[in-house]
C-alpha positions as CSV (number, residue, x, y, z in Angstrom):
1,M,61.1,3.6,-223.2
2,S,63.1,1.7,-225.8
3,L,62.8,-1.9,-224.7
4,T,62.0,-5.1,-226.6
5,V,60.8,-8.1,-224.6
6,L,60.2,-11.6,-225.8
7,M,57.2,-12.8,-223.8
8,N,57.5,-16.6,-223.8
9,A,54.0,-17.9,-223.1
10,G,54.6,-21.5,-224.2
11,P,52.8,-24.0,-226.3
12,W,49.9,-25.1,-224.2
13,L,47.1,-22.5,-224.7
14,S,46.5,-19.5,-226.8
15,V,46.8,-16.0,-225.4
16,P,44.2,-15.0,-224.2
17,P,43.0,-18.6,-223.5
18,P,39.5,-19.9,-224.3
19,G,38.2,-19.7,-220.8
20,Y,40.4,-21.2,-218.1
21,G,44.1,-20.6,-218.4
22,G,45.9,-19.1,-215.5
23,I,49.3,-18.2,-216.9
24,E,47.9,-17.2,-220.3
25,N,45.4,-14.9,-218.6
26,V,48.2,-13.3,-216.6
27,I,50.1,-12.6,-219.8
28,A,47.0,-11.3,-221.6
29,T,46.5,-8.9,-218.7
30,L,50.2,-7.8,-218.5
31,V,51.1,-7.2,-222.1
32,P,48.6,-4.4,-223.0
33,E,49.9,-2.4,-220.0
34,L,53.5,-3.0,-220.9
35,R,52.9,-1.7,-224.4
36,R,51.1,1.3,-222.9
37,L,54.3,2.0,-221.0
38,G,56.3,1.8,-224.3
39,V,57.6,-1.8,-224.1
40,R,57.8,-3.5,-227.5
41,V,56.5,-7.1,-227.1
42,V,57.3,-10.2,-229.2
43,L,54.9,-13.0,-228.1
44,A,56.1,-16.6,-228.3
45,S,52.9,-18.6,-228.1
46,V,50.7,-20.6,-230.6
47,A,49.3,-19.4,-233.9
48,T,45.8,-19.1,-232.6
49,S,46.8,-16.4,-230.0
50,T,44.9,-13.2,-230.7
51,L,46.5,-10.8,-228.2
52,P,47.6,-7.6,-229.9
53,V,51.5,-7.5,-229.8
54,D,54.3,-6.0,-231.9
55,E,55.5,-9.4,-233.3
56,R,54.4,-13.0,-233.0
57,F,56.3,-16.3,-233.0
58,H,55.0,-19.9,-232.9
59,V,56.0,-23.5,-233.4
60,F,52.6,-25.0,-232.9
61,G,49.4,-23.9,-234.8
62,D,47.1,-24.5,-231.8
63,G,47.4,-25.0,-228.0
64,Q,48.8,-28.4,-227.0
65,F,47.0,-28.6,-223.7
66,P,45.1,-31.7,-224.5
67,A,48.4,-33.5,-225.0
68,L,49.1,-33.2,-221.3
69,Q,46.7,-36.1,-220.7
70,R,48.9,-38.4,-222.7
71,P,51.7,-40.6,-221.3
72,Y,55.0,-38.7,-220.6
73,N,56.9,-40.4,-223.5
74,Q,54.3,-39.0,-225.9
75,V,54.2,-35.4,-224.6
76,C,57.7,-34.7,-223.3
77,G,58.9,-33.1,-226.5
78,V,56.2,-30.4,-226.7
79,S,57.8,-27.8,-224.5
80,Q,61.2,-28.7,-225.8
81,A,60.1,-28.2,-229.4
82,H,58.7,-24.8,-228.5
83,L,61.9,-23.8,-226.6
84,N,64.0,-25.0,-229.4
85,G,62.2,-22.6,-231.7
86,V,62.7,-19.8,-229.1
87,V,66.4,-20.4,-228.8
88,R,66.9,-20.3,-232.6
89,L,64.9,-17.1,-232.7
90,L,67.1,-15.5,-230.0
91,Q,70.3,-16.7,-231.8
92,G,69.2,-15.2,-235.1
93,R,68.6,-11.6,-233.9
94,D,70.2,-9.1,-231.6
95,D,67.3,-6.7,-230.8
96,I,65.7,-8.7,-227.9
97,D,66.6,-6.8,-224.7
98,L,65.1,-9.3,-222.3
99,V,63.2,-12.6,-222.3
100,H,60.2,-12.8,-219.9
101,D,59.7,-16.5,-219.6
102,H,56.6,-18.3,-218.2
103,V,57.2,-21.9,-219.2
104,E,57.5,-24.2,-216.2
105,A,60.8,-25.9,-215.7
106,V,61.8,-26.3,-219.4
107,G,61.9,-22.6,-220.0
108,L,64.2,-21.9,-217.1
109,A,66.5,-24.9,-217.8
110,T,66.8,-24.1,-221.5
111,L,67.5,-20.4,-221.1
112,A,69.9,-20.9,-218.3
113,A,71.8,-23.5,-220.4
114,M,72.3,-20.8,-223.1
115,G,74.7,-19.0,-220.9
116,P,76.1,-15.8,-222.3
117,D,74.4,-16.4,-225.6
118,A,71.0,-15.5,-224.0
119,P,69.7,-12.0,-223.4
120,P,68.9,-11.2,-219.8
121,V,66.1,-13.5,-218.6
122,L,63.3,-13.0,-216.1
123,H,61.6,-16.3,-215.4
124,T,58.2,-16.0,-213.5
125,L,57.4,-18.8,-211.1
126,H,53.7,-19.4,-211.2
127,W,53.5,-22.7,-209.5
128,D,54.3,-24.8,-206.4
129,L,58.1,-24.6,-205.9
130,A,58.2,-27.9,-204.1
131,K,58.1,-29.4,-207.6
132,H,61.3,-29.9,-209.6
133,P,63.7,-30.1,-206.6
134,A,66.6,-31.3,-208.7
135,L,66.3,-28.3,-211.0
136,Y,65.5,-25.6,-208.4
137,G,67.9,-26.9,-205.8
138,N,70.9,-26.8,-208.3
139,L,70.0,-23.8,-210.5
140,D,72.9,-21.9,-211.9
141,G,71.6,-19.1,-214.1
142,G,74.8,-17.2,-214.0
143,D,74.5,-13.5,-214.2
144,R,71.8,-13.4,-216.9
145,V,68.9,-15.5,-215.6
146,R,66.8,-14.3,-212.7
147,V,63.4,-15.4,-211.3
148,N,60.5,-13.7,-209.6
149,G,57.7,-15.2,-207.6
150,V,54.0,-14.3,-207.6
151,S,53.9,-13.9,-203.8
152,A,56.4,-13.5,-200.9
153,S,55.2,-16.7,-199.3
154,Q,55.9,-18.7,-202.5
155,L,59.5,-17.5,-202.6
156,A,60.0,-18.1,-198.9
157,R,59.5,-21.8,-199.4
158,A,61.9,-22.0,-202.4
159,P,65.2,-23.8,-202.4
160,L,68.2,-21.7,-201.6
161,A,69.6,-21.8,-205.1
162,L,66.3,-20.5,-206.5
163,R,66.1,-17.7,-203.9
164,Q,69.6,-16.6,-204.7
165,H,68.4,-15.9,-208.3
166,S,65.3,-14.0,-207.1
167,V,64.6,-10.4,-207.8
168,G,61.4,-10.3,-205.7
169,H,57.7,-11.0,-206.2
170,V,54.9,-9.4,-208.1
171,H,51.3,-10.1,-207.1
172,L,48.9,-11.1,-209.8
173,S,46.3,-8.6,-211.1
174,T,42.9,-8.5,-212.8
175,P,41.3,-6.1,-215.3
176,L,38.3,-6.2,-213.0
177,A,40.2,-4.2,-210.4
178,V,40.3,-1.1,-212.7
179,D,37.9,1.4,-211.2
180,A,36.5,-1.4,-209.0
181,D,36.0,1.3,-206.3
182,R,33.6,3.1,-208.6
183,R,31.6,0.1,-209.6
184,R,27.9,0.1,-208.5
185,P,27.2,-2.5,-205.8
186,V,25.1,-5.5,-206.7
187,D,22.5,-7.3,-204.7
188,K,24.0,-10.4,-203.0
189,G,22.4,-13.8,-203.4
190,D,22.4,-16.4,-200.7
191,Y,25.0,-18.7,-202.2
192,L,28.7,-19.4,-202.1
193,V,31.1,-19.7,-205.0
194,T,34.4,-21.7,-205.3
195,L,36.5,-20.8,-208.3
196,G,39.4,-22.8,-209.7
197,R,40.5,-26.0,-211.3
198,I,39.0,-28.9,-209.5
199,Y,41.7,-30.9,-207.7
200,P,42.6,-32.0,-204.2
201,G,44.7,-29.0,-203.3
202,K,41.8,-26.6,-203.9
203,G,39.6,-28.5,-201.5
204,Q,36.3,-28.6,-203.4
205,D,35.2,-31.6,-201.4
206,L,35.6,-29.7,-198.2
207,A,33.7,-26.7,-199.8
208,A,30.8,-29.1,-200.6
209,R,30.7,-30.5,-197.1
210,I,30.7,-26.9,-195.6
211,A,27.8,-25.9,-197.8
212,R,25.8,-28.9,-196.6
213,A,26.7,-28.2,-193.0
214,V,25.5,-24.6,-193.1
215,G,22.7,-25.1,-195.6
216,V,24.0,-22.4,-198.0
217,P,24.0,-23.3,-201.7
218,L,27.4,-23.7,-203.3
219,V,28.5,-23.2,-207.0
220,L,31.7,-25.0,-208.0
221,A,33.1,-23.1,-211.0
222,G,36.2,-24.4,-212.8
223,P,37.5,-27.1,-215.2
224,L,38.0,-30.7,-214.3
225,G,41.2,-31.9,-216.0
226,P,40.6,-31.2,-219.7
227,Y,36.8,-31.1,-219.3
228,H,35.3,-27.6,-219.1
229,R,31.7,-28.5,-218.8
230,P,29.7,-31.3,-217.1
231,E,28.5,-32.5,-220.5
232,D,32.2,-32.8,-221.7
233,L,32.9,-35.1,-218.7
234,A,29.8,-37.1,-219.4
235,A,30.7,-37.6,-223.0
236,A,34.2,-38.9,-222.1
237,G,32.8,-41.8,-220.2
238,D,35.0,-44.2,-218.4
239,E,38.1,-43.0,-220.2
240,A,38.0,-39.8,-218.1
241,R,38.8,-41.7,-215.0
242,Q,42.4,-42.1,-216.1
243,N,42.8,-38.5,-215.0
244,P,43.6,-38.3,-211.3
245,D,41.6,-35.1,-210.8
246,V,38.6,-36.8,-212.4
247,R,39.0,-39.7,-209.9
248,F,39.2,-37.2,-207.0
249,F,36.0,-35.5,-208.3
250,H,34.1,-38.8,-208.6
251,D,35.2,-40.2,-205.3
252,E,35.2,-37.1,-203.1
253,V,33.1,-34.3,-204.7
254,A,30.4,-35.8,-206.8
255,P,28.7,-37.6,-203.9
256,H,27.8,-34.1,-202.6
257,V,26.8,-32.6,-206.0
258,D,23.0,-32.8,-206.2
259,G,22.3,-30.0,-208.7
260,D,20.5,-28.0,-206.0
261,L,22.5,-27.3,-202.8
262,V,25.8,-28.1,-204.5
263,R,26.3,-27.6,-208.3
264,W,29.3,-28.0,-210.6
265,V,28.9,-25.6,-213.5
266,G,32.4,-26.1,-215.2
267,T,34.4,-23.3,-216.6
268,V,32.8,-19.8,-216.5
269,A,34.3,-16.7,-218.1
270,G,33.5,-13.1,-219.0
271,Q,30.2,-11.7,-217.8
272,E,28.9,-15.0,-216.7
273,R,31.8,-15.3,-214.2
274,D,31.5,-11.7,-213.1
275,D,27.8,-12.0,-212.4
276,L,28.3,-15.3,-210.6
277,V,31.1,-14.0,-208.3
278,A,29.7,-10.6,-207.7
279,G,26.3,-12.0,-206.5
280,A,27.8,-14.5,-204.1
281,R,27.7,-14.1,-200.3
282,A,31.4,-15.2,-200.2
283,A,34.1,-16.8,-202.3
284,L,35.2,-19.9,-200.5
285,F,38.8,-21.2,-200.8
286,P,39.3,-24.1,-198.4
287,L,42.9,-24.7,-199.6
288,R,44.9,-27.8,-198.7
289,W,48.1,-26.5,-200.4
290,E,50.2,-23.3,-200.3
291,E,48.5,-21.2,-203.0
292,P,51.3,-19.4,-204.9
293,G,49.3,-16.6,-206.7
294,G,45.6,-16.5,-206.1
295,T,44.1,-15.0,-209.4
296,A,40.6,-16.1,-208.3
297,V,41.1,-14.4,-205.0
298,V,41.9,-10.9,-206.5
299,E,39.1,-11.4,-209.0
300,S,36.6,-12.0,-206.1
301,L,37.8,-8.9,-204.2
302,A,37.5,-6.8,-207.4
303,L,33.9,-7.9,-207.8
304,G,33.1,-7.0,-204.2
305,T,32.9,-10.5,-202.8
306,P,34.6,-11.2,-199.5
307,V,37.0,-14.2,-199.3
308,V,36.7,-17.0,-196.8
309,A,39.7,-19.2,-196.8
310,T,42.3,-21.2,-195.1
311,A,45.3,-19.0,-194.4
312,R,47.7,-20.8,-196.6
313,G,50.2,-19.6,-199.2
314,C,49.6,-16.1,-200.5
315,L,46.1,-15.7,-198.9
316,P,47.3,-13.6,-195.9
317,E,49.2,-11.3,-198.4
318,L,46.0,-10.7,-200.5
319,V,43.2,-10.7,-197.9
320,E,43.0,-8.5,-194.8
321,H,41.3,-10.6,-192.1
322,G,38.2,-8.9,-190.8
323,R,38.1,-6.3,-193.6
324,T,38.2,-8.0,-197.1
325,G,37.8,-11.6,-195.9
326,L,38.0,-14.1,-193.1
327,L,41.0,-16.4,-192.8
328,T,41.7,-19.4,-190.5
329,D,44.3,-22.0,-189.9
330,D,41.6,-24.4,-188.8
331,E,39.4,-26.1,-191.4
332,G,36.8,-26.7,-188.8
333,E,36.2,-22.9,-188.4
334,L,35.4,-22.4,-192.1
335,A,31.7,-23.1,-191.6
336,D,31.3,-20.4,-189.0
337,L,33.3,-17.9,-191.1
338,V,31.0,-18.5,-194.0
339,L,28.1,-17.4,-191.9
340,A,29.9,-14.3,-190.7
341,A,31.1,-13.2,-194.1
342,S,27.8,-11.4,-194.9
343,L,28.9,-8.8,-192.2
344,L,31.8,-7.6,-194.3
345,D,31.7,-4.6,-196.6
346,A,31.8,-5.4,-200.3
347,G,33.0,-1.8,-200.9
348,E,36.1,-2.4,-198.9
349,C,36.9,-5.4,-201.1
350,R,36.5,-3.3,-204.3
351,R,38.6,-0.4,-202.9
352,E,41.4,-2.8,-201.9
353,A,41.4,-4.3,-205.4
354,A,41.5,-0.9,-207.1
355,A,44.5,0.1,-205.1
356,R,46.6,-3.0,-205.3
357,F,45.6,-5.4,-208.0
358,T,45.2,-3.5,-211.3
359,P,47.1,-4.5,-214.4
360,A,48.9,-1.1,-214.3
361,V,50.3,-1.8,-210.9
362,M,51.5,-5.2,-212.0
363,A,53.1,-3.8,-215.3
364,E,54.9,-1.0,-213.5
365,R,56.3,-3.5,-211.0
366,Y,57.5,-5.8,-213.9
367,V,59.1,-2.9,-215.7
368,G,61.1,-2.2,-212.6
369,L,62.2,-5.8,-212.4
370,Y,63.2,-5.8,-216.1
371,D,65.5,-2.8,-215.4
372,R,67.0,-4.6,-212.4
373,V,67.6,-7.8,-214.3
374,R,69.3,-5.9,-217.1
375,R,71.4,-3.9,-214.8
376,L,72.5,-7.0,-212.9
377,A,73.5,-8.7,-216.1
378,A,75.4,-5.6,-217.4
379,A,77.3,-5.2,-214.2
380,R,78.8,-8.6,-214.5
381,Q,79.9,-8.3,-218.1
382,P,83.7,-8.6,-218.6
383,Q,85.3,-5.2,-219.2
384,A,86.9,-4.6,-222.6
385,A,90.7,-4.6,-222.6
C-alpha cells in the first residue's frame, strides 16, 4: 500500500501517554498496525512522544494537558497553535494523502475551513456529541472532510449535519485482546474494579454505594482531574477544589472511601492494571452518561473480567448480556447483577475480545474508511476541460 497519513494527535499528551490518556492510547494502539499494513504515518503530537512512526511534527515540546485547568482565556490558543502548525505543514507539501484527525472541535473546524486546500480528512469523534451543537449542527466539510464515530450509538445521537458527513463507526481496541483466548485464566479475587476518569458521568459514587450494599470490596482506578495518585491530590490542598471533578469526588465519593471496603488507587497502567482487572470478580460501570467508546470495557473483557453496567451508550454493542456481562436500564438492579457476575465464564469474555477488539481489526477497518474517504473526495473533483 502506498499511502501517507498525517495522524493528528494534538498537543495535550504524548503518544503513548504517561498512564491515562484515552485518545492518545487509541492512537498508540492503531499506528503500529497501520504501519504493518504498509501505511506511512506522520505523527503530529508533542516532542516527547516516543511512538515509532515514519515522521514526526510538533509545535509544543511537552504535553499541554495541565493547561486545561487554567481559565479559558489562558488556554484557548493551545489547540489553535497546534493546528496552525499542522495547516502550514499541509500547505508546504503535497505527499500527504489523508489527515486522520483526533483533536476535539478545533481539528474538525480548522480542517473543514481549509476547503479544497486540505487533503481528504477523516475526523474521529471520541467524545459526547451533545457538546459543540453550533459546530456539529452546522458542519459543512464539503466533499473532503468526513467523520467517524467510535460506536453506532454515538453516531445515532449526532446532529443531522454531522451524520451526513459520517462514513460509519469503528469500535475501539486493545493490545490485550491479541491472543486473549489463549491466555491462561487467573484466580479471581473477591473484589470489584471500576476503571476510568473520576467524574459524575462515570458514576463512581454509585459504584461505592453498591460495594457497601453488597459487602464486596471495590477498587476505584483512574485519575481525578490532573491528579493521578491520592498523594498528588493531597499535595494540591484547597487549590484542587477549583476543579469540578475534585468537588464531585470530595462531596459524593470520598465519604465512602475508607481504604478497606472502598479504595481509590489513582491511575494504574501496564502490568499493575492488568493484574488488578484480571483478578476482579467484575468490572463495574454504573454509567450516568451515554458512553461513546468504552476502552476500559474492552480491556476488561480481554482480561477475562465480566462487565456489570448500566446499558447506556456503546455498552450494548460491546457486551453480550448473560454471556460477557450483565446490563440493566435500572440502577437499582446493579447490586444484584454484581452478585450474579461470578457465574459468567471468563473464557467467553477473552474469546469475544480476541475476535472483535484487537488492534488489527481496528486498523483494517480504518484502512477501509481511508479508502472510502479518498474515493468520495476524488469523485467530487471537477473534471478537467
